[in-house]
PAKE-555434 format. One record per residue (C-alpha): z, y, x. Coordinates in steps of 0.1 Angstrom, whole numbers, padded with zeros to 4 digits, always signed. Layout:
ZYX/...
***
This chain:
-0176-0235-0309/-0185-0197-0313/-0221-0190-0302/-0225-0156-0286/-0247-0128-0311/-0265-0114-0281/-0290-0098-0310/-0260-0078-0323/-0249-0070-0292/-0281-0057-0276/-0287-0034-0305/-0262-0008-0296/-0266-0016-0256/-0269+0019-0234/-0299+0020-0215/-0282+0038-0186/-0268+0022-0151/-0236+0002-0151/-0223-0031-0142/-0215-0063-0173/-0191-0090-0170/-0197-0124-0184/-0172-0144-0199/-0168-0179-0214/-0151-0198-0238/-0115-0198-0224/-0121-0158-0218/-0126-0165-0176/-0157-0139-0160/-0178-0163-0151/-0210-0138-0135/-0209-0102-0127/-0239-0081-0123/-0252-0045-0121/-0280-0029-0136/-0301+0004-0134/-0309-0001-0172/-0284-0021-0189/-0302-0031-0219/-0332-0043-0197/-0313-0064-0178/-0291-0082-0200/-0322-0085-0227/-0340-0106-0201/-0311-0130-0200/-0317-0140-0238/-0359-0143-0236/-0368-0177-0249/-0390-0184-0220/-0362-0186-0192/-0378-0206-0161/-0350-0207-0140/-0319-0238-0148/-0294-0219-0127/-0297-0185-0157/-0302-0209-0187/-0270-0229-0178/-0252-0190-0173/-0265-0180-0205/-0253-0210-0226/-0221-0204-0214/-0218-0167-0227/-0193-0161-0252/-0184-0123-0245/-0198-0095-0221/-0181-0060-0215/-0201-0034-0198/-0192-0006-0177/-0213+0024-0172/-0220+0042-0139/-0231+0080-0131/-0257+0063-0107/-0269+0030-0096/-0256+0034-0064/-0219+0037-0081/-0225+0002-0103/-0236-0016-0070/-0200-0009-0055/-0183-0013-0083/-0203-0050-0088/-0193-0059-0052/-0153-0050-0061/-0156-0069-0094/-0171-0101-0075/-0145-0103-0049/-0117-0096-0078/-0131-0124-0102/-0144-0147-0085/-0170-0157-0109/-0187-0194-0105/-0225-0179-0108/-0221-0155-0085/-0229-0154-0046/-0194-0158-0029/-0182-0146+0000/-0151-0173+0008/-0134-0152+0033/-0098-0136+0020/-0087-0124+0055/-0090-0089+0059/-0108-0078+0089/-0086-0070+0122/-0083-0033+0133/-0065-0015+0162/-0041+0014+0144/-0031+0042+0161/+0000+0056+0145/+0008+0093+0132/+0036+0093+0150/+0056+0121+0176/+0049+0092+0202/+0020+0072+0185/+0018+0032+0193/-0011+0014+0194/-0010-0022+0175/-0030-0050+0159/-0033-0042+0122/-0047-0066+0090/-0045-0062+0055/-0044-0027+0037/-0042+0007+0052/-0021+0023+0038/+0000+0038+0071/-0009+0073+0084/-0031+0070+0117/-0065+0064+0131/-0077+0028+0124/-0104+0016+0146/-0126-0014+0142/-0133-0036+0123/-0136-0064+0153/-0148-0100+0143/-0114-0118+0155/-0076-0113+0160/-0088-0127+0195/-0109-0092+0200/-0082-0068+0191/-0058-0087+0213/-0083-0089+0246/-0088-0047+0237/-0053-0043+0234/-0043-0061+0271/-0067-0039+0281/-0059-0007+0270/-0022-0013+0281/-0037-0014+0315/-0057+0014+0311/-0034+0036+0293/+0000+0045+0292/+0007+0044+0256/+0032+0025+0239/+0029-0009+0219/+0061-0018+0210/+0077-0021+0170/+0088+0009+0155/+0121-0002+0151/+0122-0014+0193/+0113+0020+0202/+0140+0039+0182/+0165+0016+0197/+0157+0023+0233/+0185+0035+0257/+0165+0029+0291/+0127+0018+0299/+0119-0015+0292/+0098-0041+0315/+0065-0024+0303/+0072+0005+0320/+0082-0009+0351/+0049-0025+0349/+0035+0008+0344/+0022+0000+0313/+0037+0023+0292/+0055+0062+0300/+0083+0055+0286/+0083+0081+0255/+0114+0065+0241/+0138+0080+0269/+0116+0110+0277/+0104+0099+0308/+0070+0114+0296/+0066+0151+0281/+0047+0152+0245/+0021+0168+0261/+0014+0143+0287/+0017+0116+0260/-0004+0132+0238/-0033+0139+0264/-0032+0101+0266/-0033+0094+0230/-0064+0115+0231/-0080+0094+0264/-0071+0061+0240/-0091+0078+0208/-0124+0092+0227/-0124+0052+0243/-0120+0035+0214/-0148+0055+0197/-0170+0043+0224/-0169+0074+0245/-0160+0054+0280/-0176+0083+0299/-0162+0111+0287/-0131+0095+0296/-0137+0092+0334/-0150+0124+0329/-0119+0142+0317/-0097+0119+0342/-0117+0130+0370/-0112+0166+0361/-0073+0160+0357/-0072+0141+0388/-0092+0172+0409/-0064+0197+0391/-0034+0177+0401/-0047+0176+0437/-0053+0210+0437/-0014+0215+0426/-0001+0191+0450/+0008+0167+0422/-0005+0138+0443/+0018+0108+0425/+0000+0124+0393/-0034+0125+0410/-0031+0086+0422/-0024+0074+0387/-0053+0093+0373/-0073+0077+0399/-0061+0042+0391/-0069+0048+0353/-0107+0059+0368/-0105+0024+0390/-0095+0003+0359/-0121+0020+0334/-0153+0017+0365/-0138-0017+0369/-0141-0029+0329/-0176-0013+0327/-0187-0036+0353/-0172-0065+0337/-0186-0058+0304/-0227-0067+0300/-0247-0042+0283/-0265-0048+0251/-0292-0029+0256/-0307+0005+0240/-0287+0003+0209/-0257+0020+0203/-0245+0007+0169/-0260-0019+0153/-0252-0050+0128/-0278-0080+0134/-0274-0104+0103/-0288-0142+0110/-0294-0164+0084/-0301-0204+0077/-0301-0225+0046/-0304-0265+0040/-0291-0290+0019/-0274-0269-0005/-0257-0252+0021/-0263-0217+0041/-0249-0200+0067/-0253-0162+0075/-0244-0150+0113/-0233-0113+0120/-0238-0104+0156/-0218-0070+0162/-0229-0042+0185/-0207-0013+0194/-0212+0014+0223/-0244-0009+0238/-0221-0041+0242/-0219-0073+0218/-0182-0070+0204/-0185-0104+0189/-0202-0127+0165/-0189-0146+0131/-0205-0170+0108/-0199-0172+0073/-0209-0199+0046/-0210-0179+0012/-0202-0202-0020/-0239-0205-0037/-0244-0216-0073/-0273-0243-0078/-0308-0230-0073/-0299-0195-0060/-0325-0174-0040/-0323-0166-0006/-0329-0129-0018/-0299-0134-0041/-0276-0149-0014/-0280-0124+0010/-0282-0095-0012/-0248-0109-0025/-0230-0113+0008/-0242-0078+0023/-0225-0063-0011/-0192-0079-0002/-0193-0081+0035/-0199-0040+0033/-0188-0028-0004/-0160-0041-0015/-0138-0034+0017/-0112-0012+0024/-0128+0024+0038/-0162+0027+0055/-0158+0025+0095/-0173-0011+0101/-0205-0001+0082/-0233-0001+0112/-0260+0032+0113/-0284+0003+0119/-0281-0035+0102/-0307-0058+0106/-0316-0084+0085/-0339-0113+0085/-0362-0108+0054/-0369-0082+0030/-0347-0079-0003/-0355-0066-0039/-0328-0042-0039/-0326-0034-0003/-0334+0006-0017/-0304+0006-0036/-0283-0011-0010/-0290+0013+0017/-0280+0044-0007/-0252+0023-0015/-0243+0017+0021/-0250+0056+0032/-0230+0070+0003/-0197+0048+0014/-0200+0053+0050/-0209+0094+0043/-0239+0091+0068/-0274+0077+0071/-0276+0038+0068/-0310+0021+0077/-0314-0014+0067/-0343-0029+0088/-0360-0063+0078/-0392-0059+0101/-0378-0054+0140/-0396-0057+0172/-0389-0058+0210/-0351-0059+0217/-0343-0056+0182/-0360-0088+0173/-0347-0105+0203/-0312-0102+0184/-0320-0113+0155/-0339-0145+0167/-0305-0148+0182/-0284-0144+0150/-0308-0168+0136/-0304-0195+0162/-0267-0192+0159/-0272-0191+0119/-0285-0225+0121/-0264-0240+0145/-0234-0235+0125/-0249-0244+0098/-0259-0277+0114/-0227-0281+0128/-0209-0278+0093/-0232-0302+0076/-0227-0327+0101/-0184-0324+0097/-0195-0326+0057/-0217-0358+0062/-0186-0374+0082/-0162-0366+0055/-0186-0379+0028/-0186-0411+0043/-0151-0414+0049/-0150-0410+0016/-0170-0435+0006/-0153-0460+0023/-0119-0447+0014/-0130-0452-0022/-0140-0489-0015/-0110-0494+0004/-0087-0486-0031/-0110-0498-0053/-0122-0464-0070/-0153-0450-0083/-0149-0415-0076/-0125-0393-0057/-0130-0355-0063/-0096-0343-0049/-0066-0360-0029/-0029-0345-0025/-0004-0356-0001/+0033-0348+0000/+0060-0348+0030/+0094-0340+0031/+0111-0318+0063/+0146-0311+0069/+0171-0313+0096/+0204-0332+0092/+0196-0325+0054/+0194-0290+0059/+0165-0264+0048/+0147-0289+0034/+0111-0281+0028/+0086-0302+0008/+0047-0298+0016/+0017-0303-0003/-0019-0306+0008/-0049-0305-0009/-0083-0323+0001/-0115-0324-0019/-0154-0335-0008/-0152-0302+0019/-0123-0319+0037/-0090-0294+0035/-0089-0273+0013/-0060-0248+0025/-0060-0220-0005/-0042-0250-0023/-0015-0257+0000/+0019-0253-0014/+0057-0256+0000/+0086-0259-0022/+0119-0250-0012/+0140-0284-0022/+0175-0272-0041/+0198-0286-0062/+0202-0322-0043/+0220-0339-0021/+0211-0332+0015/+0194-0357+0032/+0182-0373+0003/+0143-0374+0010/+0139-0398-0023/+0154-0371-0044/+0133-0346-0026/+0101-0359-0033/+0108-0359-0070/+0121-0329-0069/+0086-0317-0054/+0064-0337-0076/+0083-0323-0104/+0074-0291-0096/+0037-0296-0086/+0028-0318-0115/+0055-0308-0144/+0038-0278-0163/+0002-0290-0147/-0029-0290-0174/-0059-0282-0160/-0077-0315-0155/-0094-0299-0122/-0065-0294-0107/-0051-0335-0111/-0060-0351-0083/-0079-0385-0080/-0052-0400-0053/-0016-0386-0044/-0008-0398-0009/+0032-0403-0007/+0045-0401+0031/+0068-0428+0034/+0078-0463+0020/+0088-0483-0011/+0113-0461-0020/+0097-0425-0019/+0064-0443-0036/+0090-0457-0065/+0107-0424-0071/+0070-0407-0072/+0060-0437-0101/+0090-0433-0118/+0083-0398-0123/+0050-0404-0135/+0063-0428-0162/+0067-0402-0187/+0029-0384-0178/+0008-0374-0210/-0022-0365-0196/-0056-0384-0196/-0062-0382-0162/-0040-0408-0142/-0041-0405-0104/-0033-0435-0080/-0003-0432-0061/-0006-0447-0026/+0023-0449-0002/+0015-0445+0036/+0042-0465+0052/+0044-0463+0092/+0043-0494+0112/+0076-0506+0133/+0063-0490+0159/+0053-0459+0138/+0018-0459+0160/-0012-0445+0144/-0033-0474+0135/-0007-0494+0120/-0003-0478+0087/+0004-0500+0054/-0014-0487+0021/+0014-0497-0011/+0001-0496-0044/+0015-0503-0075/+0050-0497-0064/+0043-0516-0031/+0034-0550-0049/+0000-0547-0037/-0008-0538+0004/-0039-0525+0023/-0041-0529+0058/-0076-0511+0074/-0084-0515+0107/-0075-0489+0133/-0108-0483+0141/-0114-0474+0105/-0129-0443+0092/-0112-0443+0059/-0080-0448+0075/-0089-0419+0102/-0093-0398+0068/-0055-0407+0056/-0041-0401+0091/-0058-0368+0088/-0044-0359+0056/-0009-0373+0064/-0006-0354+0095/-0017-0318+0077/+0009-0324+0054/+0035-0334+0080/+0021-0301+0097/+0024-0280+0071/+0064-0291+0058/+0073-0287+0096/+0055-0255+0100/+0078-0243+0064/+0110-0258+0076/+0110-0241+0110/+0105-0210+0094/+0131-0213+0070/+0156-0223+0094/+0147-0196+0117/+0151-0170+0088/+0185-0185+0081/+0195-0185+0117/+0186-0148+0124/+0207-0140+0092/+0237-0162+0092/+0258-0146+0115/+0255-0108+0094/+0258-0128+0063/+0295-0136+0076/+0307-0100+0068/+0322-0089+0046/+0306-0060+0029/+0272-0064+0047/+0247-0072+0020/+0211-0080+0023/+0198-0044+0018/+0226-0038+0048/+0212-0068+0065/+0178-0058+0067/+0187-0023+0075/+0201-0035+0106/+0177-0059+0115/+0147-0038+0111/+0163-0008+0131/+0174-0028+0153/+0143-0048+0160/+0157-0083+0152/+0188-0103+0157/+0182-0097+0195/+0184-0064+0198/+0214-0060+0170/+0236-0085+0196/+0225-0063+0226/+0234-0030+0205/+0268-0011+0210/+0289+0006+0185/+0271+0039+0186/+0236+0024+0184/+0253+0006+0150/+0266+0039+0137/+0231+0053+0137/+0219+0023+0114/+0208+0046+0083/+0237+0036+0057/+0263+0020+0083/+0292+0043+0084/+0313+0040+0120/+0341+0021+0107/+0310-0008+0092/+0297+0001+0128/+0329-0014+0143/+0333-0040+0121/+0301-0055+0126/+0304-0053+0165/+0341-0070+0168/+0329-0097+0143/+0295-0104+0160/+0308-0103+0191/+0341-0123+0190/+0318-0146+0175/+0296-0150+0207/
***
């Protein structure tokens, strides 16, 4: 085993600010850090009097270090957060939340579309948010659809319209698709939406009042009535929403730590209202300090995001941080405005902080309770199966309809419960339709044939089925060469197929285990089995639906994959294709008049 020569490395190291990446023997990044003075910071890792056990273990695994110089400590802090998100090093504080945050998107089209958005923000337009959950975005969109008649339909559906849709009849869209509103009037409504989403509700009401009076003077009473209705809805909305207090924009961070776990609760206030809350459970190395945990969380939560619109001007935290000054500078630079982090607060801010801390503690208590429940079930399951330890379990299931669109699922459970990141689906090919035994063998081969990482090899593999499926699984593992060998367990349903009557089959069915219907160990198995069943069915249904929507177009000679995609995208799915006339089909890019006629005749002959 090679030993890292830190003395030679430190001799030529720069004293400028920057970021460092530490690698282990497998060339995996195990830690990412930043420093105002790289040489001074990295030298501290190799002192002979290290007190921190976590740091000692980290240093013992270092085989190589890379550094990247930056102009300022602020740049180093931002780069550090981005690299942590990229590499997910095991010795860093990790915010285990891969989902991007939901936004409301107002597109940059001639007639902009108001829509839910999640993911990269490449499309031109305005993004408002982020919101704490997709439900908050959906609620806001529903509310705005009642107030502002701006379209929310998909672009393909919008382009294909020849007459107003139901939303126009419900007075929730002004139908720009068919020219029932002038571009000027539509743009005015879009501008009001922007003002509303930026928290300027009073300005929106004042603008609408002025327009209503102007319309009345010009004897445009119908238009004035529409403005009156918008004003009434806005005022009704303001009465229903609870006002949070004196602060227009603030994030309040609550924190709790117990039994090796920690919870961070974020309470979001925008436009004097509590927009929502969310609790996070960062993955923390052993012996990590509360300062290190909260600093790591804030860095990843605010600095490694796309854009800066979610950085509040006022951030309240439960205690002071060593890197607070550098963090403030980095956030202010990213947000392009002054950002304040407060750790000592009074009055209203203190009440919100107390509430956030209370929610963090409550979420942590619930999490620990669930963890203890899983741990106790695991102990009983180990006893029932005669195992000394279970760190990882996997379960397989097969789903198809009369042998068509066969999908195999594999779900993974560990000591924390379901590990959804490790879930996998396999499209089963090359077997006789309806042969569940062959499908199971296909899934096992896909999953384990090239698996070499011992940490990924489960202790127990559950097969949802009887002796036949279990026999195929055991036949596959006869040629298994890895040192770790999983226990194969078949989960056979009883004759009535009712939960609680399952029989566990081991050793090819020669050994059976029957657990009481009230046994927590059986409940854990049922949870795993049901999860694999749900995951397989969802994959099968998606595959079947996709096949159904494309199968009719696939039958038409000359309509390949690209043309099918263009037709479905332009006309808004198969339903739009079926209702389209020849002239509408001609408008699809790449479809000639002859091809449009051919497609129309084929589809309507079939229908």
